[in-house]
N, C-alpha and C positions, 0 to 999 in steps of 0.2 A: 149778713154782710156788715162789716164794720169799717170805719175809716180811722185815720190817725189823728183826729181832732182831740181825742181823749180816750183813755182806757181806764176801766174801773179797777182799782186796786183791791186788795183783800179787805180793806176797811170800808169799801163801797164808794169811796170818793174818787172822782176823776183825777187821773194822773196825766198832766200835759205831756204830749210827745215833743221831742226835740227836733223833729224834721222841719226843714225849711219849706218843703212842699208836701202837703198832706197826701197820704197814699190811700187809695180807694180799692177795697177788695171787690173784685167783679163777681156778680151773682152767678154767672155762667162762664167759666174759663173758656177762652177762645184761642184759636191757633195763630201762630206767626211763623215766619221763616227768617232764618239768620244766615248771613253770609260774612265770612271773615274778610276784612279789608287788609290788603298788603300781602306779604309773603305767607304762603301756607306751610304749616309744619308737615313733616312726613306722616302719612296716615290720616291727616285731617281731611274732613269732607268740606268741599267748597260751599255747599248749601245744606242747611239742616232745618228740621221743623222743631217747633217748641210750643208750649202752652203758656199763655199769660194768665197769672192768678191775681195780680193786682198791679195798679199803675198810679203814677202821679203825673203832674205836669212836666216832670223832668226825667221820668224813667219808668221801668217795669221790673217786676219779679217774674222770671220765666223759668220753666222746667224744660230741659232739653238733654238729649244725648250727644249734642254737639261737642267737639273737642275744642273747648275754649277755656281760658284762664283769666284771672283778674289782670287788667292792663290791656287785654286784646281789644282791638278796634273792630267793630262789626257794623254791617248795615242790616236793617230789619224791615220786614213788610208785615204790618199789623192789619188784621181784618176786624176792625171795631164793628160790633154787631149793629151799631147805629148808622154805619156808612154802606153805601151801595158798592163801593170799590175799596180795595186795600189802600192803606196809607203807607208810603215808603219813607223810612227814616234813613237818610244817607250816611249819617255818622253817629255812632254810639260807642261807649266804652264800658267793658265789663268791669264792675267795681268790686264785686265779691262773688264767691261761689262756695257752695256746700252741698254735696250729694246730688249733683245734677240740677241744682237750683241756683240761679244766678241773679244778681242785681245788676241792671244795665242802666247807665245814665245816657240820656239823649244829648246830642250836641247840636246847637244851631238850628233849632226847629223854625220853620217859617211861621208867620202869623196865622196862616190858614191851618197848618198842622196843630198849632197851639189851640186854635179855636175848636177843632175837631176833638182833641183830647179833653178840653174843658167841658164841652157839651156832653161827651160820654160820661165823664166823672160826675157832672151835675145830675145826669139821668140816673146813674147808679146810686148816688146819695139819696135822691128823692124817692127811689123805689125800694129803699131799704125798709125791712120790717122794723117796728119799734123794738128797742132793746128789752130783753126779758128781765124781770126782776123787780 
């Protein structure tokens, strides 16, 4: 598991990441559900499943067969392994997509949702094995 605090370059030195919010790769990808908000396109499914591979305080990278494109607004239900119940994100925007993998940015998270995400990210970072090399 790695995070975006720094990546080793070919020279072996850390290269700083340009992200505002560091991304944490999850040790065990977990499921989520996605629902398009607003008008549905013909052939689009109202609710789809996805798998979360990494997340930050402001979004996730998810793989799904959902019919979504950058700019779409969605709602998400995340089942963080550290929570007993799913966390519902009412508003998020698809920012990029490539081969059924999408970057999704959360909008207007509550302080409680922020706390759950931060707790999960801290848990993932502290349980990471030491880097090889």
